[in-house]
N, C-alpha and C positions, 0 to 999 in steps of 0.2 A: 598437184599436191601428191607426191608419191607416198603410199601407205604400205604397211606390211602386216596389218591385222593387229598391231599392238597399240595400247593406250599411249605409249611414248610417242609413236609416229603421229598419232592423232592430235598431239599438242600443237602441231603446225596449223591445224584447221581454223581456230578462232582468228588467228592473224591473217590467214589467206582470205577468210570470209570478209573481214573488216576492210581489207584492201580492195577486194572485188566489189563490195557494196559502194565504196567511195568512187571507184573507177567505172561503175556500172558494167562490170565484166562478169563472165561466168567462171565457175570453178570446175576443173576436171580432176577427179580422183583416179589415180593410176596404181594398180597393184600388179607386180610382175610375178607370175606363177612360178613356184619352185617345185620341181618334181619330187614327190615324197620317196624316200628310200624304203624299199620293202625287202625283208629277208626271205629268201626263197629256199625251198627244199626240193628234193628230187621229184616230188609229185606236182610241183607248181608248173603250170603250163603258161603262165603269164596272165591268167585271169585275175589273180589277186592284185597284181601290179596295176592292171587296167582299172579295176574297181577303185583302188586307192586313189589313182590319179583323177578319175571322174568325180569321186567324192570330194576331193580337195578343191577341184575347180568349182564344183557346185557351192561349197562352203564359202570360197573366196568371192564368188559373184554375189551370193546372198549377203555377205558382209558389206560389200560396196553398195548394194541397193539399200541396205539398212542405214548406212552412214549418210548416203545421199538424201534419203527420205527424211532423216532426222534434221539435216542441215536445212533442207527446203522448208520444212514445217516450222522451224524455230527462227529462221532469218529471212525466208523468202528469196534467197539467192538461187540463181539458176545453177544446178549442179548435175554433172554427168559422171559416170564411172565406167572404167574400162579395165579389163584384165588382159595383160600381155604375156607373151611367152618368149623365153630366151635368157641370156646372161643379163643380170639386173642392170648394171650400169650402162652397157652398150644399148640395151633395149630401151631404157628410159631416154637416153640421149637421142636415139633415132626418132622416138615418138615425139620428143620436144621439138625437133627440127621439122618433122612432117606436119605437125598440127599448128605450127606457127605460134606457139605459146609466147606470151610476153614476159612471164615471170614464173620461176619455180620456187615454191615455198615448201621446205621440208625440214625435219629435225635432223640433228647431227647423229642421233642414235635411234635405232629401231628396236626390234624385238630382242629382248635379253640385255638391253643396255650395253654394259661393258663386254659381255660375251659375244655380242654381234654388233659392235660399234660400226655405224655407217661411215663416220669420218675416218679416212684412211682407206676406205674401200669405195662404197657407192658414192657418197657425197663428194669425196675427194676426187674420184674419177670424173664426176660430172663437172666439178669446178674447173677441171683441166680441159674440158672438151666442149661444153655447151656455149652457145653464142649469146645467150640471154642472161640477164641478171638472176642471181639466186639469192633468196632470203633464207638464211640458215638459222634455225631455232634450237637452242640447247635445251632438251627436255628436263623436267624436274621429277624427282621421285614422287612428290606430291603435285598433282596437276594443277596449273593455275586456273583462274576462273574461265569459263567457256565463252564469256562475252566481255565487252568493255575494253578491248585493246586500244590503248591510247598512246600516242607519241607526241611529246612537246618539243623535243630537240633531237636532231640526228647529227652524230659526230662523224666528220669526214676527214680522216687522216690523209695527208698529202706529203710528197717528198720533193716537190719542185719540178717534177718531170711531166711531160705531156701524157705519158702512159698512165700515171696515177690520176691525172685529171679526167681520164675517160669515164670514171665513175660518176662524174658530176651530173650529166643529164639524167641518169637513173635516180640519183640522190635528190635532185630538184623535183623530178616527177613524183617521187614518194613524199617529199615534204609538202608539195601542193595538195596531194590527195589526202594526207593526214592532218593538214593544217599545222605543220611543224616548222621549227626554225632549224636552219643548217648552221653547224658550228665547224668551220674549216680550221684545221690546225696542222702546223708543221713543227714537229719537235726536233731539237738539235742536240746531238751528243757532244760533250766537251771535246775540244780539239786537243789531241795528245801530241806533245813534242817528243822527238827522239831523245832517249836518255844518253848521257855521255858514258854511262857505264853499262856493260853487257847485262848485268843483273840488277841495275839500278831501278829505282821507283820512277814510273813515268810521271812527267810533269804536264800540267795543263796550261794552255795559253789562254788566259782570261780575255785578253784583247781580241784575239782572233775568234774565240768562241762568241764574244759579244757581237762582233761584226757579223758572224753567220746568223745569229739570232735576229739581228736587225734586218738582214737581207730576207730571211724567211718570213719575218713579220710583214715586211713590205710586199712580199709575194702574195701571201694569203689575203692581205687587206686589199690588194689590187683585184684579186679574183672576187672577193666579197663585194667590192664596189661595182664590178661589172654585173654580177648576179643581182645586186640590189636594184640596178637600173632596169632589170627585167621584172621587177616586182617580187623578188624572192626575199623572204626574211632570213638574213644571214649575218653571221659575225665571223671574224678571222683573227687568229692569234698565233703566237709562237713562244716557246720557252725552252729552257735547257732541261734535259733529263739524263740520268745515268745511262739508261738503255732505252731504245725506242719502244720495245715491247712492253716493258714495265711501266713506262710513262703513259703509253696509250691505254693500257689496261686500267690504270688509275683514273684516267679521264673517262673511260667507258663505264666505270662503276659509279660515276657521279649520279645521284638519284634523278637529276634533271634530264639525263640522257636516256632516251628510250630505244635508240637504234644506232648502229654503227654502219657506215657505208664506205667501202674501200675497193680499190683495184687489186687484183692478185699479183700484178707486176708493177714495179716502179722504176726508179732510176737504174739504168743498166739493162733493162728488159730481162730477158731470160737468164743473162749472166748473173743478175742480182735479183732473182725472183723473190718477191715478198712472200709468196705462198711457200710454206715450208720454213719460214722464219717469222717475220713480224705478223703477217696476215694469219698464218697458221696459229700462232700463239693467241692472237685476238679471237679467232673463231673458237678455239678450244677453251680459252679462259674467260671470255666475256659472258656475263649472264644476261645479255641483251641480244635480241635478234641482230644478225650481221648480214647486211646486203652486200653481196660480193659480185664483182663484174670482172670478167677476164678480158682485158683490153686487146685490141688488135695492134699488132706490131707496126710501128711506123717506119716505112722504108725511106732511107736517105737517097737523095739524088747524087749524081757524080760530084756536084759542087759541095756536098756534105750538108746541104740544107734539107 
C-alpha cells in the first residue's frame, strides 16, 4: 500500500486490510521519501539542508510506525512499513518486484488531490510497468468508514480477446476471497454503415448489430459456464451501448456492483490499448475500486496461431 502521508492516500487501507485478512496475508506500507527543498543563502554551508532532510525522514518513519501500530491494534493484521528513496514510480515498481508482492492497493490521488493527482503520474506509471494486479481506489473528500468493506458483485468488462481475459484469474481470486459474484459483460457499439453521401448521417445496421450482440452473449456465457464448473458464482451478458466507456460506467455505478476488474489492453493489444481510452475512463470515472491487470502480450507462431 503506497502512502504519502495524506488522509486521501490512507483511504486505500481499509480495503487492503480486508483483503489481507481474507487471504491471511500481510500488509506492507511504503512511503517514498521526497527530498525537501531548502532555500539557501550565502552563509549556508549545507547544514540546514541536511537537518531538513533528516527531520523529514524521521517524521516519515514515525508516521509509518503510527499507521502500522493503529492497523495492528484495530484489526490484528500483520503490518510492516518501509521508507524508500528515489523517483516515486520507479522506486515503487522496483520494490514491488523485489518483494514479490501479490497485489498493490492504492488511491488514484494523494497529497493535495487535484494539485498532486497520482493518476497520470505515479499510479499511471505503475499500471504500465508492474506485473501484479493493482487495485485502484478513488478517494473521497469525506473519507468512507474505516471498516466493513464489502463486495457482493465484481463487474468484469471483456472484449472477446485473450488479452482481456487475462484479468479473470485475478478477478476469480478476489471474488473467492470476498465471497462475491462475478458479472462478465461484453458491450457492443452499434454497427455503422458507410453513408452514401460525404456529409450524410451515418446509418446503423440493426441486423448486424443484433448478430454481434448475440455472438458476444454466447462468448460471455461460455466463459461463465466454464467458471461455474470451477465453483465460481458468475453471470454473463451482453447488450448494445452508444459508447463502450459510457455503457460500462453506467454498469459500474449500479449499487449492486462493488468492484470493477479489467485488463489494461484488449483486442488489438498495444495498437488498441484500453488504457488511455475505455480503461482510463473507468478508472477515472468509477466510484468503485478498480482491479487492473496489465496482460502479457501473446506471441503468435509462424502459422498465425
